[in-house]
Each structure stands twice: as C-alpha cells, then as structure tokens.
PDBQT receptor file of N, H, CA, C and O in Angstrom, charges set to zero:
ATOM      1  N   UNK A   1      91.500 108.054 122.342  1.00  0.00    +0.000 N 
ATOM      2  CA  UNK A   1      90.761 107.790 121.111  1.00  0.00    +0.000 C 
ATOM      3  C   UNK A   1      89.881 108.986 120.761  1.00  0.00    +0.000 C 
ATOM      4  O   UNK A   1      89.637 109.244 119.582  1.00  0.00    +0.000 OA
ATOM      5  N   UNK A   2      89.410 109.704 121.741  1.00  0.00    +0.000 N 
ATOM      6  H   UNK A   2      89.608 109.495 122.699  1.00  0.00    +0.000 HD
ATOM      7  CA  UNK A   2      88.560 110.860 121.480  1.00  0.00    +0.000 C 
ATOM      8  C   UNK A   2      89.296 111.888 120.624  1.00  0.00    +0.000 C 
ATOM      9  O   UNK A   2      88.719 112.460 119.699  1.00  0.00    +0.000 OA
ATOM     10  N   UNK A   3      90.548 112.115 120.930  1.00  0.00    +0.000 N 
ATOM     11  H   UNK A   3      91.016 111.650 121.681  1.00  0.00    +0.000 HD
ATOM     12  CA  UNK A   3      91.341 113.093 120.198  1.00  0.00    +0.000 C 
ATOM     13  C   UNK A   3      91.510 112.662 118.745  1.00  0.00    +0.000 C 
ATOM     14  O   UNK A   3      91.447 113.496 117.841  1.00  0.00    +0.000 OA
ATOM     15  N   UNK A   4      91.722 111.380 118.514  1.00  0.00    +0.000 N 
ATOM     16  H   UNK A   4      91.773 110.703 119.248  1.00  0.00    +0.000 HD
ATOM     17  CA  UNK A   4      91.916 110.905 117.148  1.00  0.00    +0.000 C 
ATOM     18  C   UNK A   4      90.689 111.184 116.291  1.00  0.00    +0.000 C 
ATOM     19  O   UNK A   4      90.825 111.635 115.154  1.00  0.00    +0.000 OA
ATOM     20  N   UNK A   5      89.509 110.929 116.806  1.00  0.00    +0.000 N 
ATOM     21  H   UNK A   5      89.398 110.563 117.730  1.00  0.00    +0.000 HD
ATOM     22  CA  UNK A   5      88.290 111.185 116.036  1.00  0.00    +0.000 C 
ATOM     23  C   UNK A   5      88.167 112.647 115.650  1.00  0.00    +0.000 C 
ATOM     24  O   UNK A   5      87.802 112.972 114.520  1.00  0.00    +0.000 OA
ATOM     25  N   UNK A   6      88.473 113.527 116.592  1.00  0.00    +0.000 N 
ATOM     26  H   UNK A   6      88.769 113.263 117.510  1.00  0.00    +0.000 HD
ATOM     27  CA  UNK A   6      88.431 114.965 116.318  1.00  0.00    +0.000 C 
ATOM     28  C   UNK A   6      89.511 115.349 115.325  1.00  0.00    +0.000 C 
ATOM     29  O   UNK A   6      89.278 116.148 114.418  1.00  0.00    +0.000 OA
ATOM     30  N   UNK A   7      90.681 114.783 115.497  1.00  0.00    +0.000 N 
ATOM     31  H   UNK A   7      90.871 114.133 116.233  1.00  0.00    +0.000 HD
ATOM     32  CA  UNK A   7      91.797 115.108 114.603  1.00  0.00    +0.000 C 
ATOM     33  C   UNK A   7      91.574 114.559 113.199  1.00  0.00    +0.000 C 
ATOM     34  O   UNK A   7      92.183 115.047 112.247  1.00  0.00    +0.000 OA
ATOM     35  N   UNK A   8      90.738 113.584 113.057  1.00  0.00    +0.000 N 
ATOM     36  H   UNK A   8      90.243 113.188 113.830  1.00  0.00    +0.000 HD
ATOM     37  CA  UNK A   8      90.399 113.051 111.743  1.00  0.00    +0.000 C 
ATOM     38  C   UNK A   8      89.266 113.855 111.113  1.00  0.00    +0.000 C 
ATOM     39  O   UNK A   8      89.339 114.213 109.938  1.00  0.00    +0.000 OA
ATOM     40  N   UNK A   9      88.232 114.135 111.877  1.00  0.00    +0.000 N 
ATOM     41  H   UNK A   9      88.173 113.844 112.832  1.00  0.00    +0.000 HD
ATOM     42  CA  UNK A   9      87.057 114.808 111.339  1.00  0.00    +0.000 C 
ATOM     43  C   UNK A   9      87.337 116.253 110.935  1.00  0.00    +0.000 C 
ATOM     44  O   UNK A   9      86.917 116.686 109.861  1.00  0.00    +0.000 OA
ATOM     45  N   UNK A  10      88.039 117.000 111.778  1.00  0.00    +0.000 N 
ATOM     46  H   UNK A  10      88.381 116.648 112.649  1.00  0.00    +0.000 HD
ATOM     47  CA  UNK A  10      88.256 118.426 111.494  1.00  0.00    +0.000 C 
ATOM     48  C   UNK A  10      88.943 118.656 110.145  1.00  0.00    +0.000 C 
ATOM     49  O   UNK A  10      88.412 119.410 109.330  1.00  0.00    +0.000 OA
ATOM     50  N   UNK A  11      90.094 118.042 109.874  1.00  0.00    +0.000 N 
ATOM     51  H   UNK A  11      90.525 117.429 110.536  1.00  0.00    +0.000 HD
ATOM     52  CA  UNK A  11      90.724 118.290 108.562  1.00  0.00    +0.000 C 
ATOM     53  C   UNK A  11      89.910 117.709 107.401  1.00  0.00    +0.000 C 
ATOM     54  O   UNK A  11      89.934 118.240 106.290  1.00  0.00    +0.000 OA
ATOM     55  N   UNK A  12      89.190 116.613 107.671  1.00  0.00    +0.000 N 
ATOM     56  H   UNK A  12      89.170 116.182 108.574  1.00  0.00    +0.000 HD
ATOM     57  CA  UNK A  12      88.357 116.026 106.606  1.00  0.00    +0.000 C 
ATOM     58  C   UNK A  12      87.290 117.013 106.176  1.00  0.00    +0.000 C 
ATOM     59  O   UNK A  12      87.092 117.241 104.983  1.00  0.00    +0.000 OA
ATOM     60  N   UNK A  13      86.602 117.598 107.144  1.00  0.00    +0.000 N 
ATOM     61  H   UNK A  13      86.763 117.413 108.113  1.00  0.00    +0.000 HD
ATOM     62  CA  UNK A  13      85.533 118.532 106.795  1.00  0.00    +0.000 C 
ATOM     63  C   UNK A  13      86.092 119.834 106.227  1.00  0.00    +0.000 C 
ATOM     64  O   UNK A  13      85.493 120.429 105.331  1.00  0.00    +0.000 OA
ATOM     65  N   UNK A  14      87.239 120.277 106.747  1.00  0.00    +0.000 N 
ATOM     66  H   UNK A  14      87.725 119.793 107.474  1.00  0.00    +0.000 HD
ATOM     67  CA  UNK A  14      87.866 121.481 106.197  1.00  0.00    +0.000 C 
ATOM     68  C   UNK A  14      88.284 121.278 104.750  1.00  0.00    +0.000 C 
ATOM     69  O   UNK A  14      88.268 122.219 103.957  1.00  0.00    +0.000 OA
ATOM     70  N   UNK A  15      88.660 120.051 104.403  1.00  0.00    +0.000 N 
ATOM     71  H   UNK A  15      88.673 119.286 105.048  1.00  0.00    +0.000 HD
ATOM     72  CA  UNK A  15      89.052 119.736 103.030  1.00  0.00    +0.000 C 
ATOM     73  C   UNK A  15      87.839 119.494 102.136  1.00  0.00    +0.000 C 
ATOM     74  O   UNK A  15      87.984 119.300 100.929  1.00  0.00    +0.000 OA
ATOM     75  N   UNK A  16      86.641 119.504 102.730  1.00  0.00    +0.000 N 
ATOM     76  H   UNK A  16      86.524 119.661 103.710  1.00  0.00    +0.000 HD
ATOM     77  CA  UNK A  16      85.424 119.300 101.962  1.00  0.00    +0.000 C 
ATOM     78  C   UNK A  16      85.176 117.848 101.597  1.00  0.00    +0.000 C 
ATOM     79  O   UNK A  16      84.441 117.563 100.652  1.00  0.00    +0.000 OA
ATOM     80  N   UNK A  17      85.785 116.922 102.340  1.00  0.00    +0.000 N 
ATOM     81  H   UNK A  17      86.383 117.153 103.107  1.00  0.00    +0.000 HD
ATOM     82  CA  UNK A  17      85.605 115.501 102.059  1.00  0.00    +0.000 C 
ATOM     83  C   UNK A  17      84.464 114.935 102.897  1.00  0.00    +0.000 C 
ATOM     84  O   UNK A  17      84.288 115.300 104.059  1.00  0.00    +0.000 OA
ATOM     85  N   UNK A  18      83.714 114.061 102.304  1.00  0.00    +0.000 N 
ATOM     86  H   UNK A  18      83.857 113.764 101.360  1.00  0.00    +0.000 HD
ATOM     87  CA  UNK A  18      82.714 113.311 103.057  1.00  0.00    +0.000 C 
ATOM     88  C   UNK A  18      83.412 112.120 103.708  1.00  0.00    +0.000 C 
ATOM     89  O   UNK A  18      84.541 111.779 103.354  1.00  0.00    +0.000 OA
ATOM     90  N   UNK A  19      82.738 111.503 104.646  1.00  0.00    +0.000 N 
ATOM     91  H   UNK A  19      81.821 111.780 104.934  1.00  0.00    +0.000 HD
ATOM     92  CA  UNK A  19      83.288 110.285 105.237  1.00  0.00    +0.000 C 
ATOM     93  C   UNK A  19      83.495 109.213 104.187  1.00  0.00    +0.000 C 
ATOM     94  O   UNK A  19      84.468 108.461 104.246  1.00  0.00    +0.000 OA
ATOM     95  N   UNK A  20      82.592 109.137 103.232  1.00  0.00    +0.000 N 
ATOM     96  H   UNK A  20      81.802 109.747 103.184  1.00  0.00    +0.000 HD
ATOM     97  CA  UNK A  20      82.708 108.139 102.168  1.00  0.00    +0.000 C 
ATOM     98  C   UNK A  20      83.914 108.420 101.278  1.00  0.00    +0.000 C 
ATOM     99  O   UNK A  20      84.611 107.493 100.867  1.00  0.00    +0.000 OA
ATOM    100  N   UNK A  21      84.163 109.690 100.979  1.00  0.00    +0.000 N 
ATOM    101  H   UNK A  21      83.597 110.443 101.313  1.00  0.00    +0.000 HD
ATOM    102  CA  UNK A  21      85.310 110.044 100.138  1.00  0.00    +0.000 C 
ATOM    103  C   UNK A  21      86.617 109.719 100.856  1.00  0.00    +0.000 C 
ATOM    104  O   UNK A  21      87.550 109.196 100.245  1.00  0.00    +0.000 OA
ATOM    105  N   UNK A  22      86.686 110.028 102.153  1.00  0.00    +0.000 N 
ATOM    106  H   UNK A  22      85.929 110.453 102.649  1.00  0.00    +0.000 HD
ATOM    107  CA  UNK A  22      87.890 109.699 102.922  1.00  0.00    +0.000 C 
ATOM    108  C   UNK A  22      88.077 108.191 102.979  1.00  0.00    +0.000 C 
ATOM    109  O   UNK A  22      89.194 107.698 102.824  1.00  0.00    +0.000 OA
ATOM    110  N   UNK A  23      87.012 107.469 103.197  1.00  0.00    +0.000 N 
ATOM    111  H   UNK A  23      86.104 107.870 103.322  1.00  0.00    +0.000 HD
ATOM    112  CA  UNK A  23      87.089 106.008 103.254  1.00  0.00    +0.000 C 
ATOM    113  C   UNK A  23      87.626 105.439 101.951  1.00  0.00    +0.000 C 
ATOM    114  O   UNK A  23      88.468 104.542 101.960  1.00  0.00    +0.000 OA
ATOM    115  N   UNK A  24      87.142 105.958 100.836  1.00  0.00    +0.000 N 
ATOM    116  H   UNK A  24      86.457 106.687 100.829  1.00  0.00    +0.000 HD
ATOM    117  CA  UNK A  24      87.608 105.467  99.541  1.00  0.00    +0.000 C 
ATOM    118  C   UNK A  24      89.102 105.729  99.387  1.00  0.00    +0.000 C 
ATOM    119  O   UNK A  24      89.837 104.851  98.935  1.00  0.00    +0.000 OA
ATOM    120  N   UNK A  25      89.556 106.913  99.752  1.00  0.00    +0.000 N 
ATOM    121  H   UNK A  25      88.959 107.626 100.119  1.00  0.00    +0.000 HD
ATOM    122  CA  UNK A  25      90.974 107.255  99.638  1.00  0.00    +0.000 C 
ATOM    123  C   UNK A  25      91.840 106.433 100.591  1.00  0.00    +0.000 C 
ATOM    124  O   UNK A  25      92.992 106.129 100.283  1.00  0.00    +0.000 OA
ATOM    125  N   UNK A  26      91.286 106.078 101.742  1.00  0.00    +0.000 N 
ATOM    126  H   UNK A  26      90.350 106.325 101.992  1.00  0.00    +0.000 HD
ATOM    127  CA  UNK A  26      92.037 105.323 102.747  1.00  0.00    +0.000 C 
ATOM    128  C   UNK A  26      91.892 103.808 102.575  1.00  0.00    +0.000 C 
ATOM    129  O   UNK A  26      92.495 103.032 103.317  1.00  0.00    +0.000 OA
ATOM    130  N   UNK A  27      91.091 103.397 101.595  1.00  0.00    +0.000 N 
ATOM    131  H   UNK A  27      90.601 104.028 100.993  1.00  0.00    +0.000 HD
ATOM    132  CA  UNK A  27      90.852 101.974 101.321  1.00  0.00    +0.000 C 
ATOM    133  C   UNK A  27      90.231 101.259 102.513  1.00  0.00    +0.000 C 
ATOM    134  O   UNK A  27      90.619 100.145 102.865  1.00  0.00    +0.000 OA
ATOM    135  N   UNK A  28      89.267 101.918 103.119  1.00  0.00    +0.000 N 
ATOM    136  H   UNK A  28      88.951 102.823 102.833  1.00  0.00    +0.000 HD
ATOM    137  CA  UNK A  28      88.477 101.320 104.198  1.00  0.00    +0.000 C 
ATOM    138  C   UNK A  28      87.017 101.621 103.904  1.00  0.00    +0.000 C 
ATOM    139  O   UNK A  28      86.710 102.414 103.014  1.00  0.00    +0.000 OA
ATOM    140  N   UNK A  29      86.134 101.002 104.637  1.00  0.00    +0.000 N 
ATOM    141  H   UNK A  29      86.383 100.358 105.360  1.00  0.00    +0.000 HD
ATOM    142  CA  UNK A  29      84.711 101.276 104.464  1.00  0.00    +0.000 C 
ATOM    143  C   UNK A  29      84.301 102.566 105.165  1.00  0.00    +0.000 C 
ATOM    144  O   UNK A  29      84.943 102.993 106.125  1.00  0.00    +0.000 OA
ATOM    145  N   UNK A  30      83.231 103.178 104.678  1.00  0.00    +0.000 N 
ATOM    146  H   UNK A  30      82.710 102.831 103.899  1.00  0.00    +0.000 HD
ATOM    147  CA  UNK A  30      82.730 104.403 105.302  1.00  0.00    +0.000 C 
ATOM    148  C   UNK A  30      82.343 104.170 106.756  1.00  0.00    +0.000 C 
ATOM    149  O   UNK A  30      82.563 105.054 107.585  1.00  0.00    +0.000 OA
ATOM    150  N   UNK A  31      81.774 103.013 107.102  1.00  0.00    +0.000 N 
ATOM    151  H   UNK A  31      81.595 102.295 106.429  1.00  0.00    +0.000 HD
ATOM    152  CA  UNK A  31      81.465 102.794 108.515  1.00  0.00    +0.000 C 
ATOM    153  C   UNK A  31      82.720 102.831 109.404  1.00  0.00    +0.000 C 
ATOM    154  O   UNK A  31      82.641 103.229 110.567  1.00  0.00    +0.000 OA
ATOM    155  N   UNK A  32      83.854 102.424 108.869  1.00  0.00    +0.000 N 
ATOM    156  H   UNK A  32      83.918 102.101 107.925  1.00  0.00    +0.000 HD
ATOM    157  CA  UNK A  32      85.094 102.474 109.647  1.00  0.00    +0.000 C 
ATOM    158  C   UNK A  32      85.461 103.911 109.981  1.00  0.00    +0.000 C 
ATOM    159  O   UNK A  32      85.825 104.209 111.118  1.00  0.00    +0.000 OA
ATOM    160  N   UNK A  33      85.371 104.803 109.003  1.00  0.00    +0.000 N 
ATOM    161  H   UNK A  33      85.076 104.561 108.078  1.00  0.00    +0.000 HD
ATOM    162  CA  UNK A  33      85.663 106.220 109.247  1.00  0.00    +0.000 C 
ATOM    163  C   UNK A  33      84.709 106.763 110.298  1.00  0.00    +0.000 C 
ATOM    164  O   UNK A  33      85.131 107.455 111.224  1.00  0.00    +0.000 OA
ATOM    165  N   UNK A  34      83.441 106.458 110.160  1.00  0.00    +0.000 N 
ATOM    166  H   UNK A  34      83.098 105.896 109.407  1.00  0.00    +0.000 HD
ATOM    167  CA  UNK A  34      82.442 106.929 111.116  1.00  0.00    +0.000 C 
ATOM    168  C   UNK A  34      82.724 106.410 112.522  1.00  0.00    +0.000 C 
ATOM    169  O   UNK A  34      82.648 107.165 113.491  1.00  0.00    +0.000 OA
ATOM    170  N   UNK A  35      83.047 105.138 112.636  1.00  0.00    +0.000 N 
ATOM    171  H   UNK A  35      83.109 104.525 111.849  1.00  0.00    +0.000 HD
ATOM    172  CA  UNK A  35      83.311 104.550 113.955  1.00  0.00    +0.000 C 
ATOM    173  C   UNK A  35      84.531 105.188 114.614  1.00  0.00    +0.000 C 
ATOM    174  O   UNK A  35      84.524 105.428 115.821  1.00  0.00    +0.000 OA
ATOM    175  N   UNK A  36      85.566 105.461 113.845  1.00  0.00    +0.000 N 
ATOM    176  H   UNK A  36      85.571 105.265 112.865  1.00  0.00    +0.000 HD
ATOM    177  CA  UNK A  36      86.758 106.099 114.413  1.00  0.00    +0.000 C 
ATOM    178  C   UNK A  36      86.417 107.519 114.851  1.00  0.00    +0.000 C 
ATOM    179  O   UNK A  36      86.778 107.933 115.953  1.00  0.00    +0.000 OA
ATOM    180  N   UNK A  37      85.726 108.262 113.997  1.00  0.00    +0.000 N 
ATOM    181  H   UNK A  37      85.433 107.926 113.102  1.00  0.00    +0.000 HD
ATOM    182  CA  UNK A  37      85.375 109.641 114.338  1.00  0.00    +0.000 C 
ATOM    183  C   UNK A  37      84.459 109.719 115.561  1.00  0.00    +0.000 C 
ATOM    184  O   UNK A  37      84.520 110.682 116.326  1.00  0.00    +0.000 OA
ATOM    185  N   UNK A  38      83.627 108.724 115.739  1.00  0.00    +0.000 N 
ATOM    186  H   UNK A  38      83.577 107.941 115.118  1.00  0.00    +0.000 HD
ATOM    187  CA  UNK A  38      82.668 108.734 116.848  1.00  0.00    +0.000 C 
ATOM    188  C   UNK A  38      83.121 107.892 118.034  1.00  0.00    +0.000 C 
ATOM    189  O   UNK A  38      82.321 107.576 118.915  1.00  0.00    +0.000 OA
ATOM    190  N   UNK A  39      84.384 107.531 118.060  1.00  0.00    +0.000 N 
ATOM    191  H   UNK A  39      85.034 107.788 117.345  1.00  0.00    +0.000 HD
ATOM    192  CA  UNK A  39      85.012 106.813 119.169  1.00  0.00    +0.000 C 
ATOM    193  C   UNK A  39      84.426 105.433 119.427  1.00  0.00    +0.000 C 
ATOM    194  O   UNK A  39      84.386 104.980 120.571  1.00  0.00    +0.000 OA
ATOM    195  N   UNK A  40      83.970 104.759 118.370  1.00  0.00    +0.000 N 
ATOM    196  H   UNK A  40      84.003 105.127 117.441  1.00  0.00    +0.000 HD
ATOM    197  CA  UNK A  40      83.452 103.408 118.521  1.00  0.00    +0.000 C 
ATOM    198  C   UNK A  40      84.451 102.362 118.050  1.00  0.00    +0.000 C 
ATOM    199  O   UNK A  40      84.216 101.163 118.196  1.00  0.00    +0.000 OA
ATOM    200  N   UNK A  41      85.571 102.818 117.483  1.00  0.00    +0.000 N 
ATOM    201  H   UNK A  41      85.762 103.792 117.365  1.00  0.00    +0.000 HD
ATOM    202  CA  UNK A  41      86.616 101.913 117.011  1.00  0.00    +0.000 C 
ATOM    203  C   UNK A  41      87.933 102.663 117.001  1.00  0.00    +0.000 C 
ATOM    204  O   UNK A  41      87.973 103.891 116.925  1.00  0.00    +0.000 OA
ATOM    205  N   UNK A  42      88.993 101.906 117.079  1.00  0.00    +0.000 N 
ATOM    206  H   UNK A  42      88.960 100.909 117.141  1.00  0.00    +0.000 HD
ATOM    207  CA  UNK A  42      90.333 102.482 117.023  1.00  0.00    +0.000 C 
ATOM    208  C   UNK A  42      91.051 101.839 115.842  1.00  0.00    +0.000 C 
ATOM    209  O   UNK A  42      91.063 100.614 115.727  1.00  0.00    +0.000 OA
ATOM    210  N   UNK A  43      91.647 102.634 114.969  1.00  0.00    +0.000 N 
ATOM    211  H   UNK A  43      91.638 103.630 115.063  1.00  0.00    +0.000 HD
ATOM    212  CA  UNK A  43      92.312 102.050 113.806  1.00  0.00    +0.000 C 
ATOM    213  C   UNK A  43      93.540 101.253 114.220  1.00  0.00    +0.000 C 
ATOM    214  O   UNK A  43      94.136 101.499 115.268  1.00  0.00    +0.000 OA
ATOM    215  N   UNK A  44      93.901 100.305 113.387  1.00  0.00    +0.000 N 
ATOM    216  H   UNK A  44      93.416 100.105 112.535  1.00  0.00    +0.000 HD
ATOM    217  CA  UNK A  44      95.108  99.525 113.606  1.00  0.00    +0.000 C 
ATOM    218  C   UNK A  44      96.076  99.792 112.460  1.00  0.00    +0.000 C 
ATOM    219  O   UNK A  44      95.665 100.169 111.362  1.00  0.00    +0.000 OA
ATOM    220  N   UNK A  45      97.325  99.598 112.718  1.00  0.00    +0.000 N 
ATOM    221  H   UNK A  45      97.658  99.291 113.609  1.00  0.00    +0.000 HD
ATOM    222  CA  UNK A  45      98.344  99.774 111.678  1.00  0.00    +0.000 C 
ATOM    223  C   UNK A  45      98.339  98.546 110.779  1.00  0.00    +0.000 C 
ATOM    224  O   UNK A  45      98.107  97.434 111.254  1.00  0.00    +0.000 OA
ATOM    225  N   UNK A  46      98.594  98.736 109.471  1.00  0.00    +0.000 N 
ATOM    226  H   UNK A  46      98.782  99.639 109.086  1.00  0.00    +0.000 HD
ATOM    227  CA  UNK A  46      98.655  97.580 108.576  1.00  0.00    +0.000 C 
ATOM    228  C   UNK A  46      99.884  96.744 108.896  1.00  0.00    +0.000 C 
ATOM    229  O   UNK A  46     100.879  97.259 109.408  1.00  0.00    +0.000 OA
ATOM    230  N   UNK A  47      99.811  95.462 108.595  1.00  0.00    +0.000 N 
ATOM    231  H   UNK A  47      99.003  95.044 108.179  1.00  0.00    +0.000 HD
ATOM    232  CA  UNK A  47     100.964  94.592 108.810  1.00  0.00    +0.000 C 
ATOM    233  C   UNK A  47     102.029  94.939 107.768  1.00  0.00    +0.000 C 
ATOM    234  O   UNK A  47     101.700  95.479 106.712  1.00  0.00    +0.000 OA
ATOM    235  N   UNK A  48     103.281  94.641 108.043  1.00  0.00    +0.000 N 
ATOM    236  H   UNK A  48     103.548  94.202 108.900  1.00  0.00    +0.000 HD
ATOM    237  CA  UNK A  48     104.348  94.970 107.086  1.00  0.00    +0.000 C 
ATOM    238  C   UNK A  48     104.142  94.335 105.712  1.00  0.00    +0.000 C 
ATOM    239  O   UNK A  48     104.637  94.854 104.711  1.00  0.00    +0.000 OA
ATOM    240  N   UNK A  49     103.423  93.228 105.654  1.00  0.00    +0.000 N 
ATOM    241  H   UNK A  49     103.021  92.807 106.467  1.00  0.00    +0.000 HD
ATOM    242  CA  UNK A  49     103.185  92.557 104.365  1.00  0.00    +0.000 C 
ATOM    243  C   UNK A  49     102.080  93.242 103.568  1.00  0.00    +0.000 C 
ATOM    244  O   UNK A  49     101.942  92.985 102.372  1.00  0.00    +0.000 OA
ATOM    245  N   UNK A  50     101.294  94.101 104.198  1.00  0.00    +0.000 N 
ATOM    246  H   UNK A  50     101.406  94.310 105.170  1.00  0.00    +0.000 HD
ATOM    247  CA  UNK A  50     100.193  94.776 103.508  1.00  0.00    +0.000 C 
ATOM    248  C   UNK A  50     100.721  95.900 102.640  1.00  0.00    +0.000 C 
ATOM    249  O   UNK A  50     101.636  96.616 103.048  1.00  0.00    +0.000 OA
ATOM    250  N   UNK A  51     100.159  96.070 101.442  1.00  0.00    +0.000 N 
ATOM    251  H   UNK A  51      99.416  95.489 101.111  1.00  0.00    +0.000 HD
ATOM    252  CA  UNK A  51     100.579  97.199 100.619  1.00  0.00    +0.000 C 
ATOM    253  C   UNK A  51     100.098  98.515 101.234  1.00  0.00    +0.000 C 
ATOM    254  O   UNK A  51      99.017  98.578 101.820  1.00  0.00    +0.000 OA
ATOM    255  N   UNK A  52     100.890  99.533 101.097  1.00  0.00    +0.000 N 
ATOM    256  H   UNK A  52     101.768  99.482 100.620  1.00  0.00    +0.000 HD
ATOM    257  CA  UNK A  52     100.526 100.844 101.627  1.00  0.00    +0.000 C 
ATOM    258  C   UNK A  52      99.508 101.491 100.718  1.00  0.00    +0.000 C 
ATOM    259  O   UNK A  52      99.650 101.437  99.497  1.00  0.00    +0.000 OA
ATOM    260  N   UNK A  53      98.459 102.117 101.300  1.00  0.00    +0.000 N 
ATOM    261  H   UNK A  53      98.343 102.161 102.293  1.00  0.00    +0.000 HD
ATOM    262  CA  UNK A  53      97.504 102.838 100.457  1.00  0.00    +0.000 C 
ATOM    263  C   UNK A  53      98.168 104.111  99.916  1.00  0.00    +0.000 C 
ATOM    264  O   UNK A  53      99.106 104.629 100.523  1.00  0.00    +0.000 OA
ATOM    265  N   UNK A  54      97.692 104.602  98.799  1.00  0.00    +0.000 N 
ATOM    266  H   UNK A  54      96.930 104.181  98.306  1.00  0.00    +0.000 HD
ATOM    267  CA  UNK A  54      98.288 105.824  98.243  1.00  0.00    +0.000 C 
ATOM    268  C   UNK A  54      98.086 107.011  99.189  1.00  0.00    +0.000 C 
ATOM    269  O   UNK A  54      97.129 107.052  99.962  1.00  0.00    +0.000 OA
ATOM    270  N   UNK A  55      98.992 107.958  99.110  1.00  0.00    +0.000 N 
ATOM    271  H   UNK A  55      99.769 107.925  98.481  1.00  0.00    +0.000 HD
ATOM    272  CA  UNK A  55      98.910 109.158  99.957  1.00  0.00    +0.000 C 
ATOM    273  C   UNK A  55      97.722 110.010  99.540  1.00  0.00    +0.000 C 
ATOM    274  O   UNK A  55      97.259 109.936  98.401  1.00  0.00    +0.000 OA
ATOM    275  N   UNK A  56      97.238 110.814 100.470  1.00  0.00    +0.000 N 
ATOM    276  H   UNK A  56      97.614 110.874 101.395  1.00  0.00    +0.000 HD
ATOM    277  CA  UNK A  56      96.148 111.734 100.163  1.00  0.00    +0.000 C 
ATOM    278  C   UNK A  56      96.616 112.741  99.129  1.00  0.00    +0.000 C 
ATOM    279  O   UNK A  56      97.744 113.231  99.183  1.00  0.00    +0.000 OA
ATOM    280  N   UNK A  57      95.744 113.037  98.196  1.00  0.00    +0.000 N 
ATOM    281  H   UNK A  57      94.828 112.639  98.152  1.00  0.00    +0.000 HD
ATOM    282  CA  UNK A  57      96.094 114.008  97.140  1.00  0.00    +0.000 C 
ATOM    283  C   UNK A  57      95.770 115.400  97.585  1.00  0.00    +0.000 C 
ATOM    284  O   UNK A  57      95.990 116.354  96.839  1.00  0.00    +0.000 OA
TER     285      UNK A  57
C-alpha cells in the first residue's frame, strides 16, 4: 500500500493537481485521496454494475 500512495501522489503533484481536483476527477471524496496517499486506506475496484468514471484528461 505504501507504493500505491507514492505512485498516486507523485504524478498528481507533477500534473499540478490538488488532492481535491484529483478526487473530483476520480468521483471520490478528497479525504479518500488523502487516506490512500498516506496509507490509511486502500482503494477497492468498482463492482461490474458500477458506471466507470471518465478517464483523466
């Protein structure tokens, strides 16, 4: 999980995105992004019935 947080934060900051901006694009709350980046949560895959969020622009 430690690697995932780093792998999420580094490109986010290089792209100039805030945690809130990434959260909005990913259709999750900003606290979720923060928790993943800081190793307090692990993301789960959406169920097949869930609509896919739009790709990053």
